[in-house]
Phi, psi and omega in degrees: 000140182287150178274153180300140176094350183277334182216008181084354180276153170300140184302336180269354182268132186234163169273117184237127177262124183253133174283104179268114184267347189099352179268170185287328183295312179290329178296313179292326175304310180298318180299313182299317181292322177296320179296332179280357176096006180283156171276112188250131175238133179264140175235126173262122182265120174262113186250354183213132182218014182293330182216058181302331185269006183275162180290345184263345183263116187254014187297324179294317177296319180298321179293320177301317179296318180296319179295321178295320177297313180301322180295316180294317182287330181089044178231162175281153175224141179238138178264117183240133182262112177252017187300320180295316177298318182297317182295321181285317190266334186244304187293321179298320178292321176305313180292319179301318181294316179295320179294335178273004177088006180260171181239095185281166174242091186294337180295327177294315179294324178298318179298315183289322188263331184250296188293329181242020174226287180298314179294317179299315179300317180296318180296321179295325177293337177274004179085017180289147172264334178215161167243162177215147176226172181269025179287146176270086178202175179222155175239134179224136176270122178279110185295332181288322184256342184079004182266152174272134180251144174262122183245156175297152172292154183289339176270105185298335181283344184241356183312130182240018180300330178306318182283348186251008191292347180270002179289142182254181184299318181297319180291314181295328181293342181252009191240142174236142176232075186303320184283352175296343178271359187239159168278153180300323179299324178290322177299314178298319181297316179298315181301319179290320183297322183265005173076032177292136184294341181252022185304326182251014181296137180296140177296142176285147179227159176080181181287136190302321184273355179258323179063221184267005183288159176300124186298316183297321178297319180295311184296328182294343176289338186241338182235126182288148175290143178220081186300152178196179184283148168256122182237151174267182185290353175262001180086005180283133178282122183257342183171199183231136177265165181280332187157137187300333181298338187270007183230155177227154181298138182087353181297137181244323183274154172076021180272339178073018181231024185302331182271356182281131180247153172292154182214156173048238183297328179297314181296319178298320180296319179296313183293325180288339183291341180079015180296139179299121177072015183295144179175177187293341182262005179299145179290158178266144178229145173289127183244337183197147174238117182257102183292328183295321180254002182054044182250134173259117181264131179234154179227161183254126179105130182300328185263016181303140181305328181293346180262004184248137178221140176249343180230138174221157174242132177243143179235179182051048184284156175221123184248129185303319182281350182091355178227151181289145178292152179286159176298146181149183185273130176218207174221160181206158171242139175255359174201161188297303184280071184208141174289153176302136180246129180295135180206170175245137171279110181280324179200147178206143174229183178295337185250340187212164174205156177235129183241143173238123185268146177295319177242143181302140179260142186271131174049055175295122195246116175304134182104330174283173184253139169261119184243130188260144181225144168242092188066235179274353184272123176275122184272340186123201180170194182204179183272126182297125180258323182198163175215170187271057172294151185302148178299151178094355180267000000 
C-alpha cells in the first residue's frame, strides 16, 4: 500500500483494476470500489475468438455492455485479448481431459490460469495494487497465522468459492471480492438504483467458450466420434454410444435408450436391490466409462449402487494455505451445485488427498473437483481421480 504523500492519494485509496465482464456483478464491484475512493480501471478480458460471429458467442455484446457500465460509473476501460493464453492453458487441457474420458471443469482452470494469473500480471503492469472481480467469495487475512483465507460468499445460493479453490496466497493477497459480502438481490438493487444499463441482464451460465450452444455439437468439432456399445449392469447391450468423450457420469439425457426396459433377471435384480422406486420404467443413468473396451455402462434408477461412492482420491491438489490439511473431519463438495458433505481426510499430501464421506455421494465424476471446507473457509482441493464404485463396473 502506498504511503501518504507519495502521490496525493489518501493512504487507504489504491489503484484497483476490475475485471468487467459486461455482467451486473462486476459492474457493481467497480461501482462500490469507486464509491470508496479508489482509482478504478476496468479491463474487459477476451478469452475466446474462434467464432466471434456465431449466435452463441456473446463477447462482442458483453464488451458493449462493459463499456456502457464504465461510462456510467466514470472509469476507463481497456479491452485485453487473452485468447492465445486461454487456448494454451485452459482449452487444450479441457480437450485432453475429455479425450481421456474425464469431465473437466474449465472455469476452475480459467480462474487459476487467466483471471488470477494473466489478468493479474497485466494489472500489475498497469501499476495496480489490487485486482477485483465480481465473484461471490471473500478474502480474509488471518491475523494469527498471517495467511490469507478464501471464504464462501455470504449469499449461499451464489457462493463461487468452489471455482476459486486453486488460488494461492500471492493471488489472494492482491484480490478483492466486494460483492461476496452481499446477497444477489442487493447487487441487483444497487445496479438499478445507480442506473446501470445491465441491471437486469441475465446471469451467464455454462462454460464461457461454449455458451448456450449444444455441448455435443461443439465437442464434435474437436473430438472425433468413436462409437461403441452401451451396456447395463447385467452386461446386456442396449444400444450404441457416439464416443465416451461425449458422456459424463450421472448423465440421464441424450442416451438414446429411453424406450429400453429392464427384463427378466435384470428386472428381478433391480427390484431385489431395494432401490427406492425401482422398476422397469426407471430412467437410465451413465455409471461408468471403460476406455479399454470403449464401453459405456448405464444403470437404471437414480439410487443404483453403481452411482454411489463413499471414498474418493483426488490428485493435482492445490491448497490455499500452501500446505495440505491434516487428517480429520471436514466437509467437501464433489460438484458445484451441492451442499457441503461431511467427510474425513484419510490422507493428504501437497499433491493428493483421500476422502471418506459420512454419506454416499452421487455420481462422483473423474475430472471434476473435490473442494474441501472448514466451515466457511475453503481449504483448496484437487481433481477427482477415482472413487470406490463397486467392483465389476
